[in-house]
N, C-alpha and C positions, 0 to 999 in steps of 0.2 A: 611756365605758361599760365598757371593760375594767377600769378601776380599781375600778368598783363591784362587778364580779364577784369581783375579788380581795379587796375589802373584806368582802364577804359570806362568802367562803371563810375569811378570817381569823376572823370571828365564829363560824362553824360549827365551825372547827377548835378554837377555844377551848372551845366547849361540849362537843365530843367528848372533848377531853382532860380536862375536868372530870368528864364521865361516867365515864371510865376510872378517874380518881383516886378517885372516890366509889363505884366499882363499881355504878353505876346503869344497869341494862339499859334502862330507859325512855329515859333521856337519850341513850344510845348509839344506840338505834333512831331517835330523832328527828334525830340529827346525822350519824352515819357514812354513811348512804346518800346524803347530799347533797354529800359532799366532792368526789368525782370529777365529778358532774354540774355543779357550779359551775365547776370547771376546764374542763370541756367547753364550757360557755357562754363562758368567757373565750377559749378557743381559737377558737371559731367567730367571735367578734367580731374576733379578730386576723387570721384567715386566710380566713374565709368559704368553707370547703370541708371536706368529710369526707375524712380521710386515716387512715393507720394509727394515729397517736397518738390520734385521736378514737375510733377503734374500740377501742383499748386502754383508754381511759377508760370506755367503756361496759361492757366486761367487768370492769374494776376495780370498778365499781358493783355488778355482779352478785356478784362475789367478796366484797365487803364485806358484802352482805346475807347471803350464805351463811355467812360466818364469824361472824355474830351468832347463828346457830343452834347448839344444842348437838349433840355427837356426832361420831363419826369420819366418818360419811357426809357430813355437812355440811362438815366440814373438807376432805375430798377434793373435794367439789364446788367449794368455794372455791378450792382449789389449781388445779383444772382451769380455772376462770375466769381466774385470774391467769396461768396458763400461756399462755392466748390473749393476755392483755395483754402479756406479755413477748415473745411471738412477733410480735405486731403492732408493738410498739416496735422490735424488732430488725430486722425486714425494712424498716421505714420508714427507720430510721437508716442502714442499709447502702446503701439506694438513694440516700440523700442524699449520703453520702460514706463511703468505706471507712475503717475505723479503723486506727490504727497496728498493725503486726504485734506489736510489743512489748506493747501493751495486751491483745491477744487471748491471747498466751502467758501473761502474768501472771495474767489472770483464770481461764484454764484451770487454772493451778497452784493458785490459791485454791480452785477447785471440787474438785479432786482431794484436797487436804489437808483441807478442811472435811468432805467426805463420809467420808473415811477416819476422821476423829476422831469423827464422830457415828454412824457405821455401827452400832456395837454397841448403841446405845440406841434406834434408830429402829424396830426390829422390823418389822412389816408395812408400815410407811411408807417403808422403805428405797428401793424402786424408784421410787415416785412422787416422793419427794424428790430422788432422783438425776436423774431427767429434768427436773423443774421447775428445780432449781438450775442445771443446765446451760444451760437457756434464759435464766435470770436472769443468769448470769455472762456469757453471750454478749451479752445486751442491754446490760449495764454496759460491756462492752468496746466495743460499737458506739457507745455514747453518747459515747465519747471522740472520735469522728470528727465529732460535731455541734458541740460547743462545750465550753468549760471548765465552764460552768454545768450542761450536760447530763451531763458526766462526773461531776461531784460528785453530781448527782441519782442517777445509776446506782449509784455507790458507796454512797450512803446507803440506796438501795433494797435492795442486797445486805446491808448491815449489819442493816437492819430484819428481813429474812427469815431472816438467820442467827440472830437472837435468837429468832424463832419456832421455828427448827430446834432450838435448844438446849432450848427448852421441851418440844418433842416428844420429845427424847431424854432428858428427865428432869432437865435442868440448869436450875435456876431462880436468877435473880439478883435482888437488891433492886431494886424499881421496874421490873421487866422489862416489864410490860404497858404502862406509860406510855412507856417507851423505845421499844417496838415501834411504838406509835401515833404518837409524835412524829416518829420518823425516817421512818415511812411518809408522813406528811403532808408533811414537808419534801421528800422524794424526789419525790412527785407534783407538788408546786408547782414545784420546780426543773426537772424534765423538761418540764412543760407550758409554762412561761414561756420556757425555752430554745428549745423547738421553735417557739413563736410568734415569737420573735425571729429564728429562722433564716429565716423567710419574708420578712424585711424587709431582706435583704442578707447578706453574708458575716459570720460571727462567728468569733472566734478559737477554735481547738481545741487539744487537747493536742499539744505538739510544734511548734506554729506559732511562727515567729520574728517579732518586731515588724519593720515595714517600716523599711528604712534611710533615714536622713535625708539629703536632698540639698540642696545649697546652690544 
């Protein structure tokens, strides 16, 4: 059953990326709001309980819908929803296992540098972005304590939202919208599947050494 949910997620993700590439609002409205719920269904099939990651996926759904609407107010609502997502992921990951101190320090450095570089172009979005990006970086750091897959998911989530931040600051790259959505989809998939796997026994994390072979 879990594979079916992932298969459906793959189909919907493909439709969403096609909608972004074709700049079709209708297609995006049909696909984007289904991404996080399909992963939520997969997570429920794997763990059979509601936890912080599940709550985060619910708010990610709300954020996805808000970001489909035009205007700064909708953007801020979407950011607020994703702030709850990041905080839900963060608290859940930290309770599961504390991340390496080096990862926390590294991500805080990234947070400081990124905000310093984007500060001049963000205008009234400076403070909301400052707070949201702090939660995002701490979530990515906390993900390193879960598993390598979760760590990669957290890193990609940061990269995806950094691309959004560049756009908000007036910096536009070729294919930026498709890059944002493809990295976001990959991040949600990696984080969700990593968390599902964490409930089935210990999984390797950043800094773990392989067990020694004994004769």
